[in-house]
C-alpha positions as CSV (number, residue, x, y, z in Angstrom):
1,M,-22.1,-32.4,26.1
2,K,-24.3,-32.8,23.1
3,K,-25.7,-29.3,23.5
4,L,-22.2,-27.8,23.7
5,L,-21.2,-29.7,20.5
6,L,-24.4,-28.5,18.8
7,I,-23.8,-24.9,19.8
8,L,-20.2,-25.1,18.6
9,I,-21.3,-26.5,15.2
10,L,-24.0,-23.8,14.9
11,V,-21.4,-21.1,15.7
12,F,-18.9,-22.5,13.2
13,V,-21.6,-22.6,10.5
14,G,-22.9,-19.2,11.5
15,I,-19.5,-17.5,11.2
16,Q,-19.2,-18.7,7.6
17,F,-21.7,-16.0,6.7
18,I,-19.7,-13.2,8.1
19,P,-17.8,-11.8,5.1
20,M,-14.2,-10.6,5.2
21,N,-13.7,-9.0,1.9
22,V,-10.4,-7.9,0.5
23,P,-11.0,-4.6,-1.4
24,A,-11.5,-5.3,-5.1
25,E,-8.5,-4.3,-7.1
26,V,-8.3,-3.4,-10.8
27,P,-6.4,-6.3,-12.3
28,T,-3.0,-5.4,-13.7
29,K,0.0,-7.2,-15.0
30,A,2.6,-6.7,-12.2
31,E,5.3,-7.6,-14.7
32,E,4.5,-4.6,-16.7
33,E,4.2,-2.3,-13.7
34,L,7.4,-3.4,-12.0
35,K,9.7,-4.1,-15.0
36,A,12.0,-6.4,-12.9
37,P,14.3,-8.9,-14.5
38,D,12.8,-12.4,-15.0
39,D,14.8,-14.0,-12.2
40,V,13.8,-11.3,-9.7
41,M,10.2,-11.5,-10.9
42,A,10.1,-15.2,-10.3
43,I,11.3,-14.7,-6.7
44,L,8.7,-12.0,-6.1
45,K,5.9,-14.0,-7.6
46,R,6.8,-17.1,-5.5
47,S,7.5,-15.3,-2.2
48,C,5.8,-11.8,-2.2
49,F,2.9,-11.5,-4.6
50,D,0.3,-13.3,-2.5
51,C,0.3,-10.5,0.0
52,H,1.9,-7.6,-1.9
53,S,0.1,-7.6,-5.2
54,N,-3.3,-7.9,-6.8
55,H,-2.4,-11.4,-7.9
56,T,-3.2,-13.3,-4.7
57,K,-3.8,-17.0,-5.0
58,F,-6.3,-17.8,-2.3
59,P,-6.1,-21.5,-1.3
60,W,-9.4,-23.4,-0.6
61,Y,-9.1,-23.0,3.2
62,S,-9.1,-19.2,2.9
63,S,-12.8,-19.4,2.3
64,I,-13.5,-21.0,5.7
65,A,-13.9,-18.7,8.7
66,P,-12.1,-17.9,10.9
67,V,-9.1,-18.7,8.7
68,S,-10.6,-16.5,5.9
69,W,-10.6,-13.5,8.2
70,F,-7.0,-13.9,9.1
71,T,-5.9,-14.6,5.5
72,K,-7.8,-11.7,3.9
73,L,-6.8,-9.2,6.6
74,H,-3.2,-10.3,6.1
75,V,-3.5,-9.7,2.4
76,K,-5.2,-6.3,2.8
77,E,-2.5,-5.1,5.2
78,G,0.2,-6.4,2.9
79,R,-1.2,-4.5,0.0
80,E,-1.5,-1.4,2.1
81,H,2.2,-1.6,3.0
82,M,3.3,-2.1,-0.6
83,N,1.6,-3.3,-3.7
84,F,3.7,-4.4,-6.6
85,S,0.7,-4.2,-8.9
86,T,0.5,-0.5,-8.4
87,W,4.2,0.1,-8.6
88,A,4.0,2.4,-11.6
89,S,1.6,4.7,-9.8
90,Y,4.1,5.4,-7.0
91,D,6.3,8.5,-7.4
92,N,10.1,8.1,-7.3
93,E,10.2,9.1,-3.6
94,K,7.8,6.4,-2.6
95,K,9.6,3.8,-4.8
96,L,12.9,4.7,-3.2
97,K,11.4,4.3,0.3
98,Y,10.1,0.8,-0.6
99,L,13.3,-0.2,-2.3
100,E,15.2,0.8,0.8
101,K,12.8,-1.3,3.0
102,I,12.9,-4.5,0.9
103,P,16.4,-5.7,2.0
104,K,15.6,-4.9,5.6
105,A,12.2,-6.7,5.4
106,I,13.6,-9.9,3.8
107,K,16.4,-10.1,6.4
108,S,14.1,-9.7,9.4
109,K,10.6,-10.8,8.7
110,M,9.5,-11.5,5.2
111,P,7.9,-13.7,4.2
112,L,6.2,-14.0,7.5
113,P,6.7,-17.2,9.5
114,S,2.9,-17.8,9.6
115,Y,2.8,-17.7,5.8
116,L,5.8,-20.0,5.5
117,L,4.1,-22.7,7.6
118,I,1.8,-23.6,4.7
119,H,3.8,-22.0,1.8
120,K,7.2,-23.6,2.2
121,E,8.1,-22.8,-1.4
122,A,8.0,-19.1,-0.6
123,K,11.0,-19.4,1.8
124,L,13.8,-17.2,0.5
125,S,17.3,-18.8,0.2
126,E,20.4,-16.7,0.8
127,A,20.8,-16.4,-3.0
128,D,17.2,-15.2,-3.3
129,K,17.9,-12.6,-0.6
130,E,21.1,-11.4,-2.3
131,K,19.4,-11.2,-5.7
132,L,16.5,-9.2,-4.3
133,T,18.8,-6.9,-2.3
134,S,21.0,-6.3,-5.4
135,W,17.9,-5.6,-7.5
136,A,16.5,-3.2,-5.0
137,S,19.8,-1.4,-4.7
138,D,20.2,-1.2,-8.5
139,E,16.7,0.1,-8.9
140,A,17.2,2.7,-6.2
141,F,20.4,3.9,-7.8
142,N,18.7,4.2,-11.2
143,L,15.8,6.1,-9.7
144,E,18.2,8.5,-7.9
145,G,19.9,9.0,-11.2
146,D,16.6,9.8,-12.9
147,D,15.8,12.3,-10.2
148,D,19.3,14.0,-10.7
149,D,18.6,14.1,-14.5
150,E,15.2,15.8,-13.9
151,E,16.8,18.4,-11.6
152,D,19.5,19.1,-14.2
153,D,16.8,19.8,-16.8
154,E,15.2,22.5,-14.6
C-alpha cells in the first residue's frame, strides 16, 4: 500500500512538469476592439471573457496538473471558436456569423456547466440573455447596413 501511495505521489509531482501552454496572445483592450455598450461589456467580461478573449483570469488551481491541462485546453478552444479581443480583425461576414451564433449559444450551452461549477457569478440571468441577444441582433443589423452602404458605393 505504501508503494502504491508513493507511486501516485511521484506521478502527481511528475505531471506538474508537463506544460500545457495557451498560445501567447498580443494583449489588446477588448473594450476598444468590440465597442459594446458598458452594460453588455460588463456581462461579456463576467461570463465570456475568460474563454473567449485574451483577458483570461487563470485561478490558482489552473497551475496544477491535470486541472491545468483541462483549463488551458478549454481556453484555447474557446479562443479558437471566437475571440472578442480580436473582434476588429474579423471581416463583417465573420462578425455576422458570430453575432448570429451568440443568442443560440447562450440559450443552449454558454457558459459551460463545467465553468459555472466554480464561477457561479458567470451564470447568465434571463435579463442578461435578453440584453446579449438584443445587442447581437442590433450589431448584426448595423453590420448588414454597413455592407449595403458599401455595395451602394460601388
